C-alpha positions as CSV (number, residue, x, y, z in Angstrom):
1,M,9.6,-11.2,18.7
2,D,7.2,-8.8,20.4
3,K,4.8,-6.7,18.3
4,K,4.7,-2.9,18.7
5,T,2.4,-0.2,17.3
6,F,3.6,1.5,14.2
7,Y,2.0,4.2,12.0
8,V,2.1,3.9,8.2
9,S,1.9,6.5,5.5
10,V,1.8,4.8,2.1
11,Q,1.8,8.1,0.3
12,A,5.1,9.2,2.1
13,G,6.5,5.6,2.2
14,D,7.0,5.8,5.9
15,V,6.6,3.5,8.8
16,L,6.9,5.4,12.1
17,E,7.0,4.5,15.7
18,D,5.9,8.0,16.9
19,P,2.5,9.2,15.6
20,D,3.4,12.8,16.2
21,V,6.4,12.8,13.8
22,A,4.4,13.0,10.6
23,A,1.0,12.4,9.1
24,F,0.0,8.8,8.7
25,E,-3.0,6.8,7.3
26,F,-2.8,3.5,9.1
27,E,-2.0,2.0,12.5
28,I,-0.5,-1.5,12.6
29,E,0.8,-4.0,15.2
30,A,4.0,-5.6,13.9
31,T,7.4,-7.0,14.7
32,D,10.6,-5.2,13.5
33,D,11.0,-7.9,10.8
34,Q,7.4,-7.3,9.5
35,V,8.1,-3.5,9.5
36,A,11.3,-4.1,7.5
37,L,9.4,-6.1,4.9
38,L,6.7,-3.5,4.7
39,Q,9.3,-0.8,4.3
40,D,11.0,-2.8,1.5
41,L,7.6,-3.2,-0.3
42,M,7.0,0.6,-0.1
43,D,10.6,1.4,-1.2
44,E,10.2,-1.0,-4.2
45,W,6.9,0.6,-5.1
46,S,8.3,4.2,-4.8
47,Q,11.3,3.4,-6.9
48,G,9.2,2.2,-9.8
49,D,9.1,4.6,-12.7
50,S,5.4,4.2,-13.0
51,R,4.8,6.2,-9.9
52,S,6.3,9.4,-11.3
53,P,4.0,12.0,-12.9
54,V,6.0,11.9,-16.1
55,S,5.3,8.2,-16.5
56,M,1.6,8.6,-15.8
57,F,1.4,11.4,-18.4
58,S,3.2,9.2,-20.9
59,Y,0.5,6.5,-20.4
60,M,-2.2,9.0,-21.3
61,G,-0.3,10.2,-24.4
62,E,0.2,6.8,-25.9
63,E,-2.3,5.4,-28.4
64,H,-2.3,2.1,-26.5
65,S,-1.3,1.9,-22.9
66,D,1.4,-0.2,-21.5
67,D,-0.9,-2.5,-19.6
68,T,2.0,-4.6,-18.2
69,R,3.6,-1.6,-16.5
70,I,0.3,-0.4,-15.1
71,D,-0.6,-3.9,-13.9
72,N,2.8,-4.2,-12.2
73,Y,2.3,-0.9,-10.5
74,D,-1.2,-1.8,-9.3
75,A,0.0,-5.3,-8.1
76,R,2.8,-3.8,-6.0
77,L,0.5,-1.2,-4.5
78,E,-2.2,-3.9,-3.8
79,R,0.5,-6.0,-2.1
80,I,1.3,-3.1,0.2
81,Y,-2.3,-2.6,1.2
82,R,-2.8,-6.4,1.7
83,Y,0.2,-6.5,4.1
84,I,-1.0,-3.4,6.0
85,H,-4.4,-5.0,6.2
86,K,-2.8,-8.2,7.6
87,L,-1.0,-6.3,10.3
88,G,-3.6,-3.6,10.9
89,T,-5.7,-2.7,13.8
90,P,-9.5,-3.4,13.4
91,E,-9.9,0.2,12.4
92,T,-7.1,0.0,9.8
93,K,-8.6,-3.2,8.4
94,R,-12.0,-1.6,8.0
95,H,-10.5,1.5,6.4
96,I,-8.6,-0.6,3.8
97,E,-11.7,-2.7,3.1
98,S,-13.7,0.5,2.5
99,M,-11.0,1.6,0.0
100,N,-11.8,-1.3,-2.4
101,V,-8.1,-1.8,-3.2
102,M,-8.0,-5.6,-2.6
103,H,-9.6,-7.3,-5.5
104,D,-10.7,-10.6,-3.9
105,L,-12.5,-8.7,-1.1
106,Q,-14.3,-6.7,-3.8
107,D,-15.3,-9.9,-5.6
108,E,-16.7,-11.4,-2.4
109,S,-18.8,-8.3,-1.6
110,R,-20.3,-8.4,-5.1
111,Q,-21.3,-12.0,-4.7
112,K,-23.3,-11.3,-1.5
């Protein structure tokens, strides 16, 4: 399959072919199958109840946080950024690396 350029907004949960349709954060080169997987990852993340403001406030109101739910939320989001990094243009890769959202890259930079 041939790769095409797509534009990704993690916040909106969109993968777009036309950069003028909506705001986007990242540019990737991907096949249709790769885009479908990325869209599935973002849909799964956005459907998680931990993304809603009500859930975030409930974490803050509890005497002890639900670390498992927070960890699952973080892991799903990190997986999205890893996949975008894998498919990303050089500029996209640099941007994601500068965000410090991929833990193994953070560990490597601390060791240098």
